C-alpha positions, 0 to 999 in steps of 0.5 A: 511156687518155690523161688528158692533152689536151696532151703537156706535161700528161702525168703521168709516173712515173719508175722508177729505184732510184737517187735521183740518176738520178730527179733527173736525169731530172726535171730533163731533163723540166722543161727541155722543159716537163713539170711532172707527175711521180711517182717510184718507187724500185723495181718494187713501188712503181711497180706500186702507183702505176700501179694506184692513181693517174693515170699516163700515161707510165712512164719505166722503168729496166731494171736494178733490184734484185729486180724488174727493169724488164722484169718491171715491164713484163710485169706492166703488160702482164698487167694489164687495168687498165693494159696500154695504158699508155705505157712508155719503157724506159731501158737502160744499153746497146743490146744486141740481146738486151735490145732484142729482149726488151723488144720482145717484152714490148710496150715502146713505146719504149726509150732508152739512157743517157746521153741528152739532153733532145732525145733523150728528148723525141723518144721521148716525142713518138713515144709521144704520136703513137702514141696520138693518131694510132694505126695501123689495127691499134691502132684495131681492138684498142682498139675490140675491147677496148672491146667486150669490156668491154661484153660485146659479144663478136661485135663484139669478134671482128670488130674483132680479125679486122680487126687480124689481117688488118692484121698476121697475126703479132701475138701481141697480136691472137691473145690478143685473139681468144682473149678474144673466143672465151672470151666467146662460150663457144667455149673450144676456139678460145679456148685455140687462140688463147692457145696460138698467142700464146705460141708466137709470143711465148714471154715473153708473160705475159698470154697464159700467164695467160689460158691457165692460167685458161682451162685451170682453167675447162676442168678441165685442171689439168695444162695450167693448171699448166704455163702458170702455171709458165711465167708464174712463170718469166717473172716470178718475183717476183709472189707472187700468181701463185706462190701460185696455182701452189701452189694448183693443185699441191695440187689435183694432189696435188703437195704437195712442190712446192707446199710448196717454193713456199709456203716461198719465197713467205713467205721473200720476203714476210717472216714479218710479212706477214699477208696472204701467210701467210693466203693460203698457209694458206688454200690448205693448209686448203682441201687439208685439210693442217692440220699444214702450215698450222699450221707456216706460221701458227705461224711468222707468229704468232711475229712478229705474236703478236696477229694475230686473223686468224692466230689464227683460222686456227691454230684451224682448222688444229688442228681439221682435225688433230683437235686440238680442245682446242688449237683451243678453247684458242687461240680462248679466248685470242684472245677474251680480247684480242678478245671481240667478234670473231664469227668467233672465236666461230663457230669456237670453237663449231665446235671445241666441237661437234667436241669433243663439248661441244654446250651450249658450242657452242650458247652460242658460236654464239649469242654470234656471232649476238649480235655480228652478227645477220646472221651467216648461217653461224652461224645455219645451223650452229645449225640444221643441226648443233646442232638449234637453230632460228633462232627459239630462237637469237634468243630466247636471244640 
């Protein structure tokens, strides 16, 4: 969605790993009258800017380390929040295979280096015109997506069918039809349309994501895994997607492949990335793989030893393995540093209960409720497993 009323009011994000190139592009844009700029030195920063601030147009360099421009483009098009963003891909050479790959991934325009202010402005004007005066198929797709957002699925379906009539070879339209059918709970037709989209565009990341998610809903985990594998192959640097693939593999009992994925994810993210380590460990804990979770969490704690989230997870990993004393010692040590953490108290109570120390379990649960009077899980545990009524718990606390 455009925020600007005038082409020169566009907020432009310049994405290039070379500071001199960003400066050159900014100077060229100033020469033709643009004034609103943001910069990103890599793909990850670019995606964060796009998702968290106003951006109308992305000038995206193809050749960047770790997360190349083509992968950034795929992530943009796969994200419902920003998939209609204008993207001008900047390449170092006009190779046919490069251009074909960018077009398949829905780049709006591409520009080859070196370029003049006039050439750049011509491309930007083409993008502006496509948004201000969209084609009939673009209008149908835009209107249909608005209907999807309003959960008006029949109306969305009608618009997407009109778009398909205008261009029967559009993978975007087949994907949109799949979304409409999914909204209407016609899951077989939804899957058929997602599959048609990926057949037509083998690097259509959003369609593979949709096919995987729908297959999970339909409890067809093998198809979900294969679709997500393809999405990871297309855009391998998305850590969230790789973790999700690992989770699905664990459900299919393909533990070795899942662990290999998790090792690579954490190596990529870093041992101090608590969020990623937590997500990996949670996947393993959900699969009752306590020893494997312990390994990853312990590695994280070697880098961030005082992190309460990881300490909490480590205790759970101990409990799953029946290492109740280790779990208790872990929680008690963590509580010395963070005595008012209700989750630590709750999990300490569970560890005491598993270890056969009921009175200490009750005391820990009551302490958790004292810290957070609305702690429903602790109240339920007291009642169901420790045979202490909520009223008794309230009196004691």
